[in-house]
DOKE-665411 format. One line per 10 residues: number of its first residue (from 0); their letters; for each residue x, y, z of N, C-alpha, C. Coordinates in steps of 0.02 Angstrom, whole numbers, plus 50000, padded with zeros to 5 digits. Layout:
// residues N
NUM	a	X,Y,Z,X,Y,Z,X,Y,Z ~ ...
// end
This chain:
// residues 341
0	mnklilpfia	49552,51727,50004,49520,51670,49973,49537,51605,50010 ~ 49601,51598,50031,49621,51537,50066,49583,51529,50131 ~ 49567,51585,50164,49531,51581,50227,49459,51557,50216 ~ 49433,51568,50157,49366,51545,50142,49365,51472,50121 ~ 49419,51451,50087,49422,51382,50063,49427,51332,50120 ~ 49468,51347,50170,49479,51300,50225,49414,51282,50261 ~ 49372,51330,50280,49310,51311,50313,49265,51270,50267 ~ 49265,51286,50202,49224,51250,50155,49245,51176,50152 ~ 49311,51164,50148,49336,51095,50147,49320,51060,50212 ~ 49324,51096,50268,49309,51066,50333,49237,51043,50335
10	vlclaampvl	49192,51084,50309,49121,51066,50309,49110,51004,50266 ~ 49143,51001,50207,49137,50942,50164,49162,50879,50199 ~ 49219,50886,50233,49247,50828,50267,49200,50803,50322 ~ 49171,50849,50359,49126,50830,50413,49062,50798,50386 ~ 49038,50825,50331,48977,50798,50302,48988,50727,50276 ~ 49047,50715,50250,49062,50649,50221,49096,50602,50270 ~ 49108,50624,50332,49148,50586,50379,49122,50516,50391 ~ 49058,50501,50394,49036,50433,50407,49063,50383,50356 ~ 49079,50405,50295,49105,50359,50245,49178,50374,50230 ~ 49193,50436,50209,49260,50451,50182,49313,50450,50235
20	aqqkpqfsqy	49298,50472,50296,49350,50475,50347,49374,50405,50366 ~ 49334,50354,50350,49354,50286,50368,49392,50252,50311 ~ 49400,50287,50254,49436,50259,50197,49512,50259,50211 ~ 49546,50206,50187,49618,50204,50192,49648,50241,50133 ~ 49708,50269,50141,49741,50303,50085,49756,50253,50029 ~ 49758,50278,49968,49777,50236,49911,49842,50262,49881 ~ 49880,50216,49850,49946,50233,49825,49954,50210,49753 ~ 49985,50252,49711,49997,50234,49642,50052,50182,49636 ~ 50102,50186,49680,50158,50140,49677,50147,50080,49723 ~ 50088,50050,49718,50072,49994,49762,50118,49934,49749
30	tlnnylanpa	50144,49927,49688,50187,49870,49673,50253,49873,49711 ~ 50274,49932,49730,50337,49938,49768,50329,49917,49840 ~ 50267,49918,49865,50256,49903,49936,50187,49873,49946 ~ 50174,49815,49916,50110,49781,49926,50098,49763,50000 ~ 50151,49767,50039,50145,49754,50111,50095,49801,50144 ~ 50087,49862,50116,50039,49909,50144,49968,49882,50144 ~ 49952,49839,50096,49884,49813,50090,49878,49740,50110 ~ 49935,49704,50115,49932,49633,50127,49987,49611,50176 ~ 49969,49593,50238,50020,49573,50287,50054,49507,50272 ~ 50027,49468,50223,50058,49404,50206,50127,49413,50174
40	isgiedytdv	50144,49474,50155,50209,49488,50124,50264,49496,50177 ~ 50246,49499,50239,50295,49507,50293,50351,49456,50286 ~ 50413,49480,50281,50471,49436,50279,50479,49398,50214 ~ 50453,49423,50159,50455,49386,50095,50525,49384,50065 ~ 50565,49436,50078,50633,49440,50050,50685,49412,50098 ~ 50748,49413,50076,50803,49385,50116,50836,49438,50159 ~ 50806,49495,50165,50835,49550,50203,50780,49587,50241 ~ 50799,49636,50281,50750,49678,50315,50730,49735,50269 ~ 50668,49736,50250,50643,49785,50202,50613,49845,50239 ~ 50642,49903,50227,50619,49965,50259,50599,50014,50204
50	kfgtrhqwsg	50541,50044,50211,50519,50094,50161,50488,50154,50196 ~ 50506,50213,50168,50478,50277,50190,50441,50306,50129 ~ 50379,50323,50138,50340,50349,50082,50299,50409,50100 ~ 50284,50450,50051,50240,50507,50061,50199,50517,49997 ~ 50136,50536,50006,50092,50551,49949,50056,50615,49963 ~ 50061,50662,49915,50026,50726,49918,49970,50723,49866 ~ 49910,50711,49890,49853,50704,49846,49826,50773,49826 ~ 49809,50781,49762,49778,50842,49737,49819,50904,49756 ~ 49882,50904,49737,49927,50958,49754,49899,51026,49732 ~ 49906,51075,49775,49881,51142,49760,49811,51156,49788
60	legapvtyyt	49776,51103,49810,49710,51112,49840,49718,51114,49915 ~ 49700,51170,49945,49710,51178,50017,49668,51127,50055 ~ 49701,51095,50104,49667,51045,50144,49664,50976,50113 ~ 49697,50967,50056,49696,50902,50022,49736,50851,50063 ~ 49723,50785,50054,49757,50734,50094,49832,50731,50082 ~ 49869,50725,50136,49941,50715,50135,49957,50655,50180 ~ 49992,50606,50154,50005,50544,50191,50080,50532,50198 ~ 50100,50510,50257,50169,50489,50270,50167,50419,50301 ~ 50213,50375,50280,50213,50309,50311,50284,50282,50316 ~ 50293,50235,50362,50354,50196,50369,50334,50124,50378
70	tvhmplnkdl	50365,50080,50340,50353,50008,50348,50420,49973,50356 ~ 50419,49918,50394,50478,49877,50403,50455,49805,50413 ~ 50485,49758,50377,50471,49687,50388,50532,49646,50372 ~ 50537,49587,50402,50597,49546,50397,50579,49473,50405 ~ 50620,49428,50377,50608,49356,50384,50637,49329,50449 ~ 50608,49274,50472,50633,49238,50530,50642,49164,50511 ~ 50698,49135,50531,50712,49064,50518,50710,49047,50444 ~ 50731,49094,50402,50732,49082,50330,50800,49056,50309 ~ 50799,49005,50265,50861,48977,50239,50889,49025,50186 ~ 50937,49065,50206,50964,49116,50161,51019,49089,50115
80	takygsrkfk	51037,49025,50124,51088,48996,50080,51058,48964,50018 ~ 50992,48953,50018,50960,48920,49961,50950,48969,49905 ~ 50955,48945,49844,50943,48985,49784,50874,48971,49756 ~ 50829,48952,49801,50761,48932,49783,50725,48989,49748 ~ 50717,48981,49683,50679,49031,49646,50716,49095,49633 ~ 50781,49100,49649,50816,49163,49639,50822,49178,49564 ~ 50825,49241,49548,50825,49263,49478,50887,49306,49465 ~ 50925,49287,49415,50984,49326,49396,50982,49339,49321 ~ 50993,49401,49301,50996,49418,49230,51069,49418,49208 ~ 51089,49363,49179,51158,49358,49154,51156,49320,49087
90	dvpkeattkr	51203,49336,49044,51208,49300,48981,51244,49233,48995 ~ 51206,49179,48991,51234,49113,49004,51223,49069,48943 ~ 51266,49019,48933,51256,48974,48876,51188,48940,48878 ~ 51159,48928,48819,51093,48899,48816,51091,48831,48850 ~ 51145,48792,48842,51145,48725,48872,51143,48729,48948 ~ 51168,48784,48975,51167,48791,49048,51097,48804,49074 ~ 51056,48835,49033,50988,48851,49055,50941,48792,49046 ~ 50961,48742,49006,50917,48685,48993,50941,48622,49029 ~ 50999,48626,49060,51026,48568,49095,50984,48551,49156 ~ 50965,48489,49163,50925,48467,49220,50968,48456,49281
100	vnmyrrvkah	50944,48477,49337,50979,48467,49400,50941,48414,49440 ~ 50974,48360,49455,50941,48304,49488,50935,48314,49563 ~ 50982,48351,49591,50982,48360,49663,50936,48418,49682 ~ 50892,48406,49729,50846,48458,49752,50843,48455,49828 ~ 50863,48508,49860,50859,48512,49932,50797,48552,49951 ~ 50751,48520,49984,50688,48551,50002,50700,48611,50047 ~ 50669,48666,50031,50675,48726,50072,50621,48726,50125 ~ 50640,48745,50184,50594,48744,50240,50549,48806,50240 ~ 50493,48800,50274,50449,48858,50284,50484,48909,50328 ~ 50463,48971,50323,50492,49022,50366,50437,49071,50389
110	hgigatamtt	50454,49114,50434,50408,49162,50463,50429,49233,50443 ~ 50384,49280,50453,50400,49350,50441,50364,49395,50491 ~ 50395,49448,50511,50364,49496,50556,50375,49567,50528 ~ 50333,49614,50549,50341,49682,50524,50298,49731,50561 ~ 50302,49794,50540,50263,49847,50571,50252,49903,50520 ~ 50195,49937,50528,50177,49994,50485,50153,50051,50528 ~ 50180,50110,50516,50157,50172,50548,50138,50221,50493 ~ 50077,50250,50498,50053,50293,50444,50011,50350,50473 ~ 50018,50409,50442,49979,50467,50461,49953,50502,50398 ~ 49889,50517,50397,49858,50553,50343,49821,50614,50371
120	ktgvlkrssl	49836,50672,50344,49803,50733,50365,49763,50761,50308 ~ 49698,50772,50320,49652,50800,50270,49617,50860,50301 ~ 49640,50919,50284,49610,50979,50314,49620,50978,50389 ~ 49565,50980,50426,49569,50981,50499,49566,50910,50528 ~ 49561,50860,50486,49557,50791,50509,49624,50756,50503 ~ 49639,50712,50551,49701,50675,50551,49687,50602,50567 ~ 49716,50557,50528,49709,50485,50539,49778,50455,50548 ~ 49789,50424,50606,49854,50392,50620,49842,50319,50635 ~ 49888,50276,50613,49880,50205,50625,49947,50172,50639 ~ 49944,50118,50678,50003,50078,50693,49982,50005,50692
130	nlsyayhqpl	50016,49964,50651,50001,49893,50646,50063,49851,50652 ~ 50058,49794,50684,50110,49744,50687,50087,49683,50647 ~ 50133,49651,50612,50113,49596,50567,50154,49534,50580 ~ 50122,49477,50562,50155,49412,50563,50132,49373,50502 ~ 50178,49336,50470,50161,49295,50412,50198,49229,50415 ~ 50166,49178,50386,50196,49112,50381,50203,49094,50307 ~ 50263,49077,50285,50277,49063,50215,50291,48988,50206 ~ 50251,48956,50163,50257,48884,50152,50275,48869,50080 ~ 50333,48837,50067,50349,48816,49999,50300,48761,49976 ~ 50275,48768,49914,50230,48718,49885,50266,48674,49834
140	trtlrfsagv	50307,48705,49792,50348,48669,49744,50417,48702,49743 ~ 50458,48683,49694,50524,48713,49690,50521,48787,49674 ~ 50467,48810,49642,50464,48879,49620,50402,48916,49645 ~ 50366,48886,49692,50303,48916,49712,50297,48916,49788 ~ 50273,48972,49815,50263,48978,49887,50195,49009,49902 ~ 50171,48995,49962,50108,49023,49985,50119,49051,50056 ~ 50090,49109,50069,50097,49139,50135,50030,49165,50159 ~ 50022,49167,50224,49963,49196,50256,49987,49242,50311 ~ 49953,49299,50319,49976,49348,50368,49919,49382,50403 ~ 49935,49409,50462,49886,49446,50502,49921,49508,50529
150	apgliqysld	49884,49563,50535,49913,49626,50560,49861,49663,50603 ~ 49862,49651,50668,49819,49690,50712,49849,49759,50725 ~ 49808,49806,50746,49835,49873,50759,49783,49920,50787 ~ 49801,49983,50788,49759,50037,50814,49754,50092,50763 ~ 49695,50123,50759,49684,50181,50717,49657,50238,50760 ~ 49687,50296,50753,49664,50354,50792,49641,50409,50745 ~ 49581,50434,50757,49555,50491,50720,49553,50551,50766 ~ 49573,50608,50739,49572,50669,50779,49553,50728,50736 ~ 49526,50779,50768,49503,50839,50734,49527,50899,50774 ~ 49550,50950,50739,49574,51011,50771,49519,51064,50766
160	psriravnmn	49477,51072,50818,49421,51119,50814,49443,51192,50811 ~ 49505,51205,50831,49529,51275,50830,49535,51302,50759 ~ 49538,51256,50709,49546,51278,50640,49479,51280,50602 ~ 49425,51268,50638,49359,51265,50606,49319,51327,50622 ~ 49289,51354,50570,49241,51409,50579,49175,51386,50547 ~ 49124,51378,50587,49060,51354,50564,49005,51400,50589 ~ 48949,51399,50553,48891,51439,50574,48868,51417,50643 ~ 48867,51352,50654,48845,51325,50718,48902,51285,50749 ~ 48940,51317,50793,48996,51283,50826,48973,51231,50876 ~ 48908,51227,50890,48881,51177,50935,48856,51115,50898
170	dpalndgran	48871,51112,50834,48851,51054,50794,48878,50990,50826 ~ 48834,50938,50835,48857,50876,50866,48916,50844,50832 ~ 48922,50853,50766,48978,50823,50729,49044,50852,50752 ~ 49043,50912,50782,49105,50943,50806,49119,50928,50878 ~ 49068,50913,50917,49077,50911,50989,49060,50845,51022 ~ 49036,50795,50984,49016,50734,51017,49074,50686,51029 ~ 49133,50703,51004,49192,50663,51018,49206,50608,50968 ~ 49163,50597,50918,49174,50542,50871,49237,50553,50830 ~ 49253,50615,50815,49311,50628,50773,49376,50626,50812 ~ 49373,50612,50877,49433,50606,50918,49427,50541,50957
180	etkfdlnlgf	49444,50486,50925,49439,50422,50958,49487,50372,50927 ~ 49498,50318,50964,49543,50265,50942,49504,50201,50932 ~ 49518,50166,50877,49482,50105,50861,49533,50049,50848 ~ 49512,49988,50862,49554,49930,50847,49548,49913,50773 ~ 49603,49886,50746,49606,49870,50675,49630,49798,50668 ~ 49609,49766,50614,49632,49698,50599,49636,49689,50524 ~ 49695,49667,50499,49706,49654,50429,49726,49580,50420 ~ 49700,49549,50368,49716,49480,50352,49734,49475,50278 ~ 49779,49429,50261,49798,49423,50190,49827,49356,50172 ~ 49824,49339,50107,49853,49279,50080,49892,49298,50016
190	wlyspifyvg	49948,49264,50004,49991,49282,49948,50020,49218,49917 ~ 50007,49208,49853,50035,49152,49815,50086,49182,49767 ~ 50149,49157,49769,50201,49191,49730,50255,49143,49706 ~ 50287,49166,49652,50343,49130,49622,50390,49183,49594 ~ 50446,49163,49563,50491,49214,49534,50460,49253,49477 ~ 50404,49230,49447,50377,49265,49389,50305,49289,49398 ~ 50271,49273,49453,50203,49298,49461,50185,49301,49535 ~ 50132,49338,49550,50104,49338,49617,50029,49351,49612 ~ 49992,49324,49660,49920,49336,49667,49906,49343,49742 ~ 49870,49395,49760,49855,49406,49830,49785,49429,49843
200	vsgsqllpsq	49757,49411,49900,49693,49437,49923,49702,49457,49996 ~ 49668,49510,50015,49675,49534,50084,49615,49576,50103 ~ 49608,49585,50168,49556,49628,50195,49584,49669,50252 ~ 49560,49731,50259,49584,49774,50313,49525,49809,50346 ~ 49538,49834,50406,49486,49865,50447,49427,49816,50455 ~ 49444,49753,50471,49393,49701,50472,49353,49698,50537 ~ 49379,49727,50590,49342,49724,50654,49284,49772,50653 ~ 49224,49750,50674,49168,49798,50682,49185,49846,50738 ~ 49181,49910,50724,49202,49961,50773,49153,50019,50771 ~ 49097,50011,50803,49045,50062,50802,49052,50108,50861
210	reymitttsg	49038,50172,50850,49044,50222,50903,48991,50208,50957 ~ 49006,50230,51016,48961,50218,51072,48897,50258,51067 ~ 48903,50320,51044,48844,50362,51038,48837,50385,50966 ~ 48779,50375,50935,48768,50393,50866,48731,50459,50861 ~ 48744,50494,50804,48709,50556,50791,48641,50540,50761 ~ 48590,50572,50785,48523,50561,50759,48509,50611,50704 ~ 48495,50587,50644,48480,50630,50587,48420,50603,50550 ~ 48394,50643,50506,48338,50621,50464,48360,50611,50392 ~ 48425,50613,50379,48450,50608,50310,48453,50536,50285 ~ 48452,50487,50332,48458,50418,50312,48529,50396,50300
220	adqsgelqqh	48578,50441,50309,48648,50423,50299,48673,50381,50357 ~ 48726,50342,50343,48756,50301,50395,48795,50345,50443 ~ 48773,50350,50504,48806,50391,50554,48837,50348,50609 ~ 48847,50285,50596,48872,50239,50647,48945,50249,50662 ~ 48983,50277,50615,49054,50286,50626,49094,50222,50621 ~ 49066,50169,50592,49103,50106,50586,49160,50114,50536 ~ 49215,50078,50550,49270,50076,50502,49247,50042,50438 ~ 49265,50070,50382,49245,50043,50318,49290,49985,50300 ~ 49263,49926,50292,49302,49867,50275,49327,49873,50203 ~ 49392,49856,50194,49423,49859,50128,49445,49788,50108
230	yyttagyrfn	49435,49772,50044,49456,49708,50017,49497,49720,49954 ~ 49555,49686,49951,49601,49696,49895,49614,49630,49859 ~ 49615,49633,49793,49639,49577,49752,49695,49604,49708 ~ 49752,49572,49711,49812,49597,49676,49844,49541,49636 ~ 49868,49557,49576,49903,49507,49536,49954,49541,49491 ~ 50009,49506,49478,50061,49532,49434,50099,49476,49401 ~ 50128,49490,49343,50166,49439,49306,50229,49472,49277 ~ 50284,49436,49281,50348,49462,49257,50367,49425,49193 ~ 50367,49461,49136,50389,49433,49072,50463,49453,49062 ~ 50508,49404,49064,50578,49417,49050,50588,49412,48974
240	vapglavips	50579,49468,48940,50576,49468,48867,50645,49464,48834 ~ 50697,49482,48871,50765,49479,48845,50813,49481,48904 ~ 50876,49461,48894,50923,49467,48950,50928,49538,48976 ~ 50911,49546,49039,50913,49611,49070,50852,49654,49060 ~ 50801,49629,49025,50741,49670,49012,50679,49631,49032 ~ 50637,49662,49073,50576,49631,49097,50517,49679,49090 ~ 50459,49652,49071,50397,49689,49068,50350,49661,49121 ~ 50323,49705,49163,50285,49681,49222,50216,49716,49224 ~ 50164,49683,49200,50096,49710,49209,50069,49687,49277 ~ 50026,49728,49307,49995,49710,49370,49929,49746,49377
250	vmvkmatpsp	49888,49723,49423,49822,49753,49434,49803,49747,49507 ~ 49768,49796,49532,49740,49794,49599,49668,49816,49597 ~ 49624,49777,49628,49554,49794,49633,49538,49804,49707 ~ 49513,49863,49725,49495,49877,49794,49420,49887,49800 ~ 49390,49853,49848,49319,49860,49862,49310,49882,49934 ~ 49272,49935,49943,49260,49963,50010,49188,49988,50011 ~ 49141,49943,50021,49070,49959,50021,49054,50011,50075 ~ 49015,50063,50060,48974,50072,50000,49008,50112,49945 ~ 49072,50125,49951,49107,50161,49898,49113,50117,49836 ~ 49117,50146,49776,49125,50106,49715,49193,50072,49714
260	asvdanmkvm	49197,50016,49678,49260,49980,49671,49311,50023,49635 ~ 49374,50016,49656,49429,50053,49625,49475,50003,49591 ~ 49491,50015,49527,49534,49971,49489,49596,50008,49467 ~ 49655,49981,49484,49719,50008,49463,49753,49959,49416 ~ 49769,49981,49355,49807,49940,49308,49875,49971,49298 ~ 49927,49931,49301,49995,49956,49302,50037,49918,49251 ~ 50081,49953,49216,50128,49922,49169,50198,49951,49182 ~ 50245,49908,49197,50312,49930,49215,50364,49894,49173 ~ 50415,49930,49151,50471,49901,49114,50534,49910,49155 ~ 50571,49855,49166,50631,49857,49207,50692,49837,49167
270	yadrlwagvs	50746,49875,49175,50808,49861,49139,50863,49843,49188 ~ 50894,49786,49177,50952,49763,49216,50939,49761,49291 ~ 50877,49751,49311,50858,49749,49381,50877,49814,49418 ~ 50890,49867,49380,50913,49929,49413,50867,49988,49397 ~ 50850,49998,49334,50809,50055,49315,50740,50031,49292 ~ 50688,50068,49310,50621,50049,49287,50579,50112,49276 ~ 50529,50104,49233,50481,50158,49220,50414,50125,49205 ~ 50359,50161,49219,50295,50131,49208,50238,50182,49205 ~ 50179,50157,49188,50119,50198,49188,50065,50160,49225 ~ 50017,50198,49252,49963,50168,49290,49898,50205,49275
280	yrhneavaam	49843,50168,49276,49778,50198,49265,49730,50178,49320 ~ 49702,50227,49354,49651,50214,49405,49584,50236,49376 ~ 49538,50189,49371,49475,50199,49335,49437,50259,49361 ~ 49421,50304,49314,49381,50364,49329,49414,50411,49380 ~ 49480,50405,49387,49513,50449,49437,49578,50480,49413 ~ 49625,50439,49388,49690,50468,49372,49730,50424,49325 ~ 49778,50455,49290,49830,50421,49252,49897,50441,49283 ~ 49941,50393,49295,50004,50408,49329,50063,50386,49288 ~ 50117,50425,49292,50182,50406,49264,50230,50398,49322 ~ 50272,50347,49319,50316,50333,49375,50383,50306,49350
290	aginisplmd	50434,50314,49392,50500,50289,49376,50539,50278,49440 ~ 50589,50234,49437,50628,50220,49496,50696,50192,49479 ~ 50739,50189,49529,50806,50163,49521,50827,50124,49583 ~ 50854,50065,49573,50885,50028,49627,50958,50051,49631 ~ 50969,50099,49673,51034,50133,49675,51090,50086,49694 ~ 51078,50043,49742,51129,49997,49767,51094,49941,49805 ~ 51131,49891,49829,51100,49840,49871,51073,49867,49937 ~ 51086,49930,49951,51060,49961,50012,50998,50003,49999 ~ 50996,50040,49943,50947,50092,49935,50914,50091,49867 ~ 50849,50110,49866,50813,50121,49803,50766,50180,49812
300	laysydagts	50748,50211,49756,50709,50273,49758,50660,50273,49699 ~ 50598,50296,49711,50548,50298,49658,50504,50359,49666 ~ 50476,50382,49609,50432,50441,49609,50376,50429,49559 ~ 50317,50455,49575,50261,50451,49528,50221,50516,49529 ~ 50191,50531,49472,50148,50590,49466,50081,50569,49437 ~ 50027,50587,49470,49959,50571,49447,49927,50633,49416 ~ 49901,50624,49356,49861,50676,49325,49788,50654,49330 ~ 49747,50695,49361,49678,50676,49374,49636,50673,49312 ~ 49588,50627,49312,49538,50621,49259,49467,50632,49285 ~ 49460,50644,49350,49394,50655,49380,49375,50728,49373
310	plrgansgsh	49313,50747,49389,49293,50817,49385,49334,50863,49429 ~ 49370,50835,49478,49411,50875,49523,49477,50898,49492 ~ 49493,50873,49432,49558,50887,49403,49571,50961,49391 ~ 49518,51000,49379,49529,51071,49367,49545,51111,49429 ~ 49538,51080,49488,49549,51116,49551,49616,51099,49583 ~ 49657,51059,49550,49722,51041,49579,49772,51030,49524 ~ 49835,51022,49543,49889,51013,49494,49919,50943,49497 ~ 49878,50894,49515,49901,50825,49515,49924,50801,49583 ~ 49943,50738,49586,49965,50707,49649,50037,50682,49641 ~ 50075,50686,49695,50145,50667,49695,50157,50613,49748
320	evvlglklrn	50200,50565,49731,50215,50511,49777,50288,50493,49772 ~ 50321,50487,49830,50392,50470,49833,50401,50412,49881 ~ 50442,50363,49861,50456,50305,49904,50532,50294,49907 ~ 50559,50292,49967,50629,50278,49978,50634,50211,50014 ~ 50672,50164,49985,50679,50098,50014,50749,50083,50037 ~ 50755,50046,50091,50819,50023,50118,50817,49947,50126 ~ 50872,49914,50106,50878,49842,50115,50932,49830,50168 ~ 50911,49820,50228,50957,49811,50284,50972,49736,50293 ~ 51030,49722,50320,51052,49653,50330,51049,49614,50265 ~ 51070,49646,50211,51067,49617,50144,51133,49583,50128
330	aakvlcpnwa	51144,49526,50160,51208,49491,50154,51222,49468,50083 ~ 51169,49451,50046,51178,49426,49977,51185,49483,49927 ~ 51183,49545,49949,51189,49604,49906,51136,49604,49850 ~ 51075,49588,49869,51020,49588,49821,51007,49659,49798 ~ 51006,49670,49732,50994,49736,49704,50919,49748,49694 ~ 50886,49700,49660,50814,49704,49647,50780,49648,49687 ~ 50725,49662,49720,50690,49610,49758,50677,49548,49715 ~ 50688,49488,49744,50677,49427,49707,50603,49408,49702 ~ 50564,49432,49751,50494,49410,49754,50445,49468,49747 ~ 50457,49522,49781,50409,49579,49780,50434,49634,49733
340	w	50438,49619,49669,50464,49667,49621,50409,49710,49594
// end
């Protein structure tokens, strides 16, 4: 049976390749690493942020997407001695929280740099990408900052024809070389943030990248092989409901024409800046449960499980996602991120 399923999935992938193969992977735990979608987050924290993640989509379905990624970003010329907007959960006297401080030392703007490496394998298709990022962070008020970022890179698509069995092995979709090529990539983003909220907009795969030779068909489908442009709008708010307890709702809207818009709504509860749990809903696709722990100022770990709500749910046993984070050069011993929580 497995030998029959693999060719079937390969045919589906090839038929949908003009649209689906150009789609970027999606992640349930986007709040842990919004840097994947928005380069303006580069260098947002006071340390070097490193994350390793993997997502196994539609577990149990042969040929289903499997993604691995590594991200790293760090600040440059950032004033690490300032307590600008820092958040600490401690029981302090009420008068201490209402006392006005007359002295204000303006915090300077800083820069951020980073890199992302990602690989997604779907059946016989493989998508690999490498991006470098730069961001500029400008303080607007004592508690508000704005950043803009750019991330150029390369995307490589490849296909393993040795794993394909088709009625017509001379099909142009298999032999014209479109599935084995490298394209330039460009991502842009903006991020407005404070200790209690963030709002971001970004775009990825923005460069027009059409294949040199197009397949001629009578189906009317888009056979240009252009990268599908993605646009993201993200927002989140942190309600500190009690000492040591925070409730964090967030939302992400992804648009990638001609695919339908994707909406992710997320609700997370965090205790003592160390333990958190949450739920997420992706419209017409999945419901996810997730949890994580900030183990130490060096390491954090998170896991999520997606239960499908689409017609495909009966053919798989859900999706799994794991994220391991490292906080390098964390001189202040930050346990929970001050900005990208």
